[in-house]
C-alpha positions as a printed NumPy array, in Angstrom:
array([[151.691,  55.37 ,  34.18 ],
       [152.149,  53.794,  30.743],
       [149.211,  51.702,  29.558],
       [150.078,  47.997,  29.298],
       [150.183,  46.489,  25.806],
       [147.408,  43.895,  26.   ],
       [147.689,  40.874,  23.667],
       [144.759,  38.481,  23.441],
       [145.507,  34.98 ,  22.165],
       [142.391,  33.316,  20.787],
       [141.615,  29.722,  19.835],
       [143.954,  28.163,  22.408],
       [143.217,  25.961,  25.411],
       [144.86 ,  23.746,  28.02 ],
       [143.099,  20.422,  27.397],
       [144.207,  19.838,  23.808],
       [148.008,  19.559,  23.773],
       [148.236,  21.001,  20.242],
       [146.238,  24.088,  21.238],
       [148.343,  24.447,  24.382],
       [151.526,  24.242,  22.303],
       [150.23 ,  27.04 ,  20.075],
       [149.653,  29.204,  23.169],
       [153.212,  28.518,  24.333],
       [154.59 ,  29.218,  20.852],
       [152.779,  32.571,  20.805],
       [154.17 ,  33.507,  24.224],
       [157.681,  32.457,  23.235],
       [157.536,  34.472,  20.015],
       [156.139,  37.565,  21.733],
       [158.899,  37.514,  24.355],
       [161.534,  37.528,  21.611],
       [160.093,  40.729,  20.147],
       [161.54 ,  42.77 ,  23.035],
       [158.17 ,  44.383,  23.662],
       [156.554,  44.301,  27.085],
       [153.053,  42.814,  26.906],
       [150.22 ,  41.545,  29.098],
       [148.46 ,  38.295,  28.166],
       [144.664,  38.244,  27.785],
       [142.577,  35.057,  27.607],
       [138.818,  34.566,  27.408],
       [137.312,  32.185,  29.982],
       [136.034,  28.849,  28.684],
       [135.495,  25.214,  29.72 ],
       [138.967,  24.305,  28.453],
       [140.541,  27.523,  29.787],
       [139.811,  27.253,  33.531],
       [140.813,  30.05 ,  35.877],
       [143.682,  28.299,  37.765],
       [145.6  ,  27.633,  34.525],
       [144.905,  31.132,  33.201],
       [146.156,  32.58 ,  36.489],
       [149.37 ,  30.531,  36.324],
       [150.15 ,  32.29 ,  33.041],
       [149.367,  35.686,  34.562],
       [146.517,  36.225,  32.101],
       [143.98 ,  39.026,  32.308],
       [140.407,  37.827,  31.917],
       [138.561,  39.019,  28.793],
       [134.934,  40.083,  29.267],
       [133.069,  38.663,  26.293],
       [129.635,  37.304,  25.444],
       [128.801,  35.225,  22.375],
       [125.77 ,  32.997,  21.98 ],
       [125.199,  31.832,  18.415],
       [124.437,  34.982,  16.402],
       [124.378,  37.287,  19.441],
       [127.759,  38.904,  20.101],
       [127.939,  41.581,  22.801],
       [131.734,  41.515,  23.153],
       [132.24 ,  44.854,  21.417],
       [129.412,  46.473,  23.383],
       [131.008,  45.545,  26.729],
       [133.948,  47.803,  25.862],
       [131.561,  50.78 ,  25.757],
       [130.496,  50.493,  29.393],
       [131.087,  53.59 ,  31.58 ],
       [134.734,  54.296,  32.475],
       [134.313,  53.907,  36.274],
       [132.806,  50.426,  35.742],
       [135.62 ,  49.393,  33.399],
       [138.207,  50.583,  35.938],
       [136.452,  48.529,  38.612],
       [136.644,  45.451,  36.402],
       [140.399,  45.957,  36.001],
       [140.854,  45.824,  39.767],
       [139.612,  42.252,  39.507],
       [141.835,  41.383,  36.56 ],
       [139.211,  41.829,  33.84 ],
       [139.534,  43.768,  30.582],
       [137.266,  44.321,  27.59 ],
       [137.834,  44.276,  23.852],
       [138.43 ,  48.024,  24.059],
       [141.59 ,  47.426,  26.146],
       [143.094,  44.799,  23.829],
       [145.828,  46.173,  21.541],
       [146.6  ,  43.053,  19.485],
       [144.803,  39.779,  18.802],
       [146.67 ,  36.638,  17.768],
       [144.155,  34.111,  16.444],
       [145.699,  30.633,  16.884],
       [142.8  ,  28.219,  16.427],
       [144.717,  25.882,  14.111],
       [141.681,  24.881,  12.036],
       [138.35 ,  26.524,  12.874],
       [137.207,  28.46 ,   9.792],
       [135.406,  26.59 ,   7.027],
       [132.264,  24.654,   6.183],
       [132.933,  22.113,   8.957],
       [132.026,  24.668,  11.643],
       [128.978,  26.86 ,  12.346],
       [128.643,  29.858,  10.044],
       [127.89 ,  32.129,  13.027],
       [131.396,  31.527,  14.424],
       [132.959,  32.707,  11.172],
       [130.607,  35.691,  10.929],
       [131.248,  36.774,  14.538],
       [134.991,  36.627,  13.949],
       [134.608,  38.679,  10.762],
       [132.743,  41.388,  12.696],
       [135.469,  41.386,  15.353],
       [138.21 ,  41.718,  12.731],
       [136.379,  44.673,  11.153],
       [135.97 ,  46.359,  14.569],
       [139.712,  46.027,  15.223],
       [140.562,  47.375,  11.797],
       [138.382,  50.45 ,  12.352],
       [140.085,  50.983,  15.72 ],
       [143.5  ,  50.835,  14.039],
       [144.505,  47.697,  15.948],
       [146.153,  44.616,  14.41 ],
       [144.237,  41.333,  14.223],
       [146.636,  38.574,  13.154],
       [145.789,  35.008,  12.175],
       [148.654,  32.762,  13.226],
       [149.535,  29.85 ,  10.876],
       [146.466,  27.668,  10.472],
       [144.33 ,  25.791,   7.958],
       [141.258,  27.328,   6.308],
       [138.236,  26.253,   4.305],
       [136.532,  25.195,   2.25 ],
       [133.985,  28.023,   1.894],
       [131.071,  26.96 ,  -0.306],
       [128.204,  29.322,   0.569],
       [127.795,  32.999,  -0.328],
       [127.537,  33.805,   3.373],
       [130.78 ,  32.064,   4.345],
       [132.651,  33.609,   1.406],
       [131.364,  37.078,   2.355],
       [132.486,  36.663,   5.976],
       [135.887,  35.358,   4.94 ],
       [136.206,  38.227,   2.453],
       [135.744,  40.707,   5.333],
       [138.437,  38.883,   7.294],
       [140.865,  38.894,   4.368],
       [140.314,  42.59 ,   3.719],
       [140.538,  43.798,   7.328],
       [142.995,  41.467,   9.127],
       [146.486,  42.903,   9.488],
       [148.162,  39.557,   8.713],
       [146.889,  36.107,   7.775],
       [149.417,  33.297,   7.978],
       [148.171,  30.293,   6.006],
       [149.6  ,  26.893,   6.83 ],
       [149.227,  25.064,   3.518],
       [148.609,  25.565,  -0.243],
       [145.121,  23.997,  -0.145],
       [144.006,  26.493,   2.492],
       [145.458,  29.269,   0.348],
       [143.277,  28.099,  -2.554],
       [140.223,  28.161,  -0.28 ],
       [140.965,  31.787,   0.605],
       [141.495,  32.611,  -3.073],
       [137.964,  31.333,  -3.756],
       [136.619,  34.223,  -1.647],
       [138.365,  37.179,  -3.321],
       [139.551,  38.124,  -6.799],
       [143.154,  38.728,  -5.7  ],
       [144.706,  37.84 ,  -2.367],
       [146.45 ,  40.82 ,  -0.712],
       [150.13 ,  40.703,   0.26 ],
       [149.31 ,  40.317,   3.943],
       [148.097,  36.752,   3.289],
       [151.288,  34.73 ,   3.691],
       [152.017,  31.007,   3.288],
       [153.792,  29.925,   6.502],
       [154.279,  26.474,   8.113],
       [153.092,  25.427,  11.561],
       [154.698,  27.619,  14.212],
       [155.085,  25.125,  17.08 ],
       [158.067,  23.52 ,  15.307],
       [160.601,  25.617,  17.186],
       [159.273,  24.979,  20.707],
       [161.909,  23.279,  22.842],
       [160.852,  20.061,  24.571],
       [161.27 ,  19.911,  28.342],
       [161.416,  16.784,  30.497],
       [159.714,  16.64 ,  33.888],
       [158.78 ,  14.064,  36.506],
       [155.8  ,  12.909,  34.401],
       [158.048,  11.492,  31.655],
       [158.676,   7.742,  32.108],
       [162.1  ,   6.255,  31.428],
       [161.834,   3.325,  29.031],
       [164.734,   0.885,  28.803],
       [163.807,  -0.452,  25.367],
       [163.232,   1.164,  21.942],
       [159.637,   2.345,  21.656],
       [157.168,   3.768,  19.159],
       [154.693,   6.526,  20.082],
       [151.131,   5.747,  18.939],
       [148.936,   8.853,  19.146],
       [145.185,   8.305,  18.508],
       [142.555,  10.957,  17.865],
       [138.971,  10.449,  19.032],
       [137.69 ,  13.118,  16.613],
       [138.515,  10.826,  13.69 ],
       [135.854,   8.367,  14.867],
       [133.414,  10.573,  16.785],
       [129.641,  10.422,  16.295],
       [129.676,  14.23 ,  16.022],
       [131.789,  14.09 ,  12.847],
       [130.734,  10.798,  11.233],
       [127.404,   9.059,  10.622],
       [129.08 ,   5.621,  10.575],
       [131.256,   6.341,  13.584],
       [130.725,   2.975,  15.291],
       [132.057,   0.968,  12.334],
       [134.867,   3.464,  11.801],
       [135.879,   3.209,  15.455],
       [136.091,  -0.589,  15.254],
       [138.28 ,  -0.434,  12.132],
       [140.417,   2.322,  13.653],
       [141.07 ,   0.383,  16.854],
       [141.874,  -2.734,  14.833],
       [144.4  ,  -0.839,  12.68 ],
       [146.242,   0.628,  15.669],
       [146.192,  -2.727,  17.485],
       [147.635,  -4.443,  14.397],
       [150.395,  -1.845,  14.246],
       [151.15 ,  -2.418,  17.932],
       [151.39 ,  -6.204,  17.388],
       [153.665,  -5.671,  14.384],
       [156.005,  -3.393,  16.345],
       [156.073,  -5.732,  19.364],
       [157.15 ,  -8.629,  17.122],
       [160.082,  -6.49 ,  15.943],
       [161.211,  -5.707,  19.483],
       [159.855,  -2.134,  19.498],
       [157.555,  -1.381,  22.417],
       [154.318,   0.351,  21.327],
       [153.316,   3.147,  23.71 ],
       [149.971,   4.908,  23.415],
       [150.223,   8.653,  24.056],
       [147.106,  10.57 ,  25.086],
       [147.493,  13.94 ,  23.337],
       [144.189,  15.397,  24.515],
       [141.86 ,  14.215,  27.279],
       [139.05 ,  11.89 ,  28.297],
       [137.886,  10.916,  24.804],
       [141.394,  10.07 ,  23.627],
       [142.009,   8.171,  26.883],
       [138.974,   5.975,  26.161],
       [140.244,   5.28 ,  22.652],
       [143.704,   4.419,  23.999],
       [142.099,   1.96 ,  26.437],
       [140.201,   0.23 ,  23.61 ],
       [143.396,  -0.188,  21.6  ],
       [145.343,  -1.439,  24.635],
       [142.618,  -4.037,  25.252],
       [143.293,  -5.478,  21.784],
       [147.085,  -5.418,  21.932],
       [149.529,  -5.09 ,  24.849],
       [150.734,  -1.469,  24.838],
       [152.233,   0.97 ,  27.25 ],
       [150.083,   4.007,  28.031],
       [151.409,   7.503,  28.762],
       [149.345,  10.392,  30.113],
       [151.457,  13.549,  30.47 ],
       [149.797,  16.879,  31.226],
       [152.651,  19.269,  30.375],
       [152.646,  19.7  ,  26.562],
       [156.395,  20.328,  26.417],
       [156.992,  17.132,  28.396],
       [154.727,  15.26 ,  25.949],
       [156.891,  16.606,  23.14 ],
       [160.03 ,  15.484,  24.994],
       [158.685,  11.935,  25.351],
       [157.676,  11.718,  21.687],
       [161.128,  12.977,  20.706],
       [162.698,   9.916,  22.347],
       [160.704,   7.462,  20.22 ],
       [162.128,   5.422,  17.344],
       [159.092,   6.402,  15.284],
       [155.549,   7.669,  15.707],
       [152.102,   6.944,  14.317],
       [149.847,   9.926,  14.902],
       [146.273,  10.933,  14.16 ],
       [146.856,  14.18 ,  16.066],
       [148.283,  16.98 ,  13.918],
       [150.579,  18.339,  16.614],
       [151.471,  14.852,  17.756],
       [153.014,  14.375,  14.321],
       [154.639,  17.823,  14.45 ],
       [156.092,  16.977,  17.86 ],
       [157.773,  13.918,  16.357],
       [158.926,  15.384,  13.057],
       [160.232,  18.638,  14.535],
       [162.638,  16.522,  16.6  ],
       [163.759,  14.344,  13.689],
       [161.548,  11.353,  14.535],
       [160.02 ,   9.715,  11.405],
       [156.25 ,   9.605,  11.628],
       [153.201,   8.149,   9.904],
       [150.137,  10.413,   9.994],
       [146.607,   9.109,   9.598],
       [144.713,  11.909,   7.896],
       [141.168,  13.288,   8.126],
       [141.881,  16.721,   6.593],
       [143.998,  18.345,   3.886],
       [146.136,  19.934,   6.591],
       [147.829,  16.607,   7.382],
       [149.272,  15.877,   3.946],
       [150.505,  19.463,   3.61 ],
       [152.248,  19.32 ,   6.991],
       [153.794,  15.916,   6.258],
       [155.024,  17.207,   2.884],
       [156.693,  20.149,   4.646],
       [158.823,  17.568,   6.469],
       [159.443,  15.445,   3.364],
       [157.065,  12.736,   4.627],
       [154.109,  13.183,   2.278],
       [154.22 ,   9.522,   1.219],
       [153.589,   8.522,   4.823],
       [150.246,  10.293,   5.183],
       [147.622,   7.52 ,   5.288],
       [144.297,   8.893,   4.064],
       [142.374,   5.585,   3.908],
       [143.189,   3.922,   7.212],
       [142.962,   0.137,   7.485],
       [145.039,  -2.585,   9.094],
       [146.771,  -3.269,   5.785],
       [147.416,   0.344,   4.786],
       [148.938,   1.112,   8.188],
       [151.08 ,  -2.027,   8.231],
       [152.311,  -1.304,   4.698],
       [153.29 ,   2.227,   5.721],
       [155.068,   0.92 ,   8.826],
       [157.044,  -1.637,   6.827],
       [158.143,   1.027,   4.341],
       [159.071,   3.507,   7.082],
       [161.155,   0.946,   8.975],
       [162.924,  -0.073,   5.753],
       [163.888,   3.583,   5.044],
       [164.063,   4.797,   8.645],
       [167.656,   6.119,   8.76 ],
       [167.383,   7.993,   5.458],
       [163.987,   9.424,   6.443],
       [165.308,  10.617,   9.808],
       [168.034,  12.602,   8.037],
       [165.506,  14.211,   5.662],
       [163.13 ,  15.059,   8.505],
       [165.897,  16.672,  10.579],
       [166.992,  18.814,   7.63 ],
       [163.442,  19.907,   6.828],
       [162.753,  20.694,  10.495],
       [165.732,  23.071,  10.573],
       [164.427,  24.859,   7.467],
       [160.919,  25.18 ,   8.913],
       [162.31 ,  26.687,  12.12 ],
       [164.059,  29.346,  10.014],
       [160.784,  30.119,   8.236],
       [159.117,  30.497,  11.645],
       [161.688,  33.136,  12.578],
       [160.849,  35.073,   9.411],
       [157.154,  34.854,  10.336],
       [157.841,  36.537,  13.686],
       [159.941,  39.188,  11.98 ],
       [156.997,  39.927,   9.678],
       [154.638,  40.072,  12.645],
       [156.976,  42.428,  14.509],
       [156.576,  44.943,  11.684],
       [152.837,  45.334,  12.312],
       [153.061,  45.939,  16.056]])
């Protein structure tokens, strides 16, 4: 019996719609490679068993707690025990033939150093085993400490492919090595080509509407010392935008692109200004709904991608370099609002509405080009497996 080709997809989840879209994009791309594969996912709070089972995923045996990583050791357990695990749908790192790392943005000074170091050790283990470890298009950096640069240097040297989503991230990787190898490739976001799919969750609106997509991380206490004041200003800006759109006959609809925290933020905005509220679980159905909007205002990276990839002009409110780079890919760099306020958002809305038809044409053209670049990315990946 031929051994299955096990592909682990890391950094994805079901709660965050952007992370879910990256999982679906990976599965879609793998299926087009005409190579039979078995999906592997590691259990986690946002990767519950019922959803993993619906995708037919094998369960990865892994153990990481801060600096302690026993994942590689579990693959060295006695053969009879490993075969027993497989009866129950469980595999170890030893069984995995290919890793696709699709975190989106998880490597840099914003996150714990131990996470970066554990990943570096895993990449080195795969390299020594002759197995490809591929970083799907994502943002990186910055890396300011000797320790983070050393870990990233190991990743750069031993990963089979690293797809980098933007020029700023490329510069951050260049700060870790003297010369970047050829397997570090600048490639745009890879969810652009996913086809939207309607389902029963999608409401039918009889009037033109705008999709407003908040992001609780922008105003969370975990990320910001002055989160309370920022949250108040953020809610006020989105509420002002909703009032402005309503006065123009465009219905503002808040779209929850993640979960509980975003739902709470949506409720605060809706309390300030009458808005519709949409909660759709299926990420492809969320994309379908956003694609029907006249325009979008998004603080979620993949909320903006969902709009722009379908030719819908969008304003992005930015908290990271990855936003401006993505918006520039679609010809919308001038509509990336870095300093969010009521006035800055209203000014951007007025400009977008004034140029809406011309912008829609530019966005549609750029989206087609980005989809072609995605195809080349998969062709490059096919060469390593």
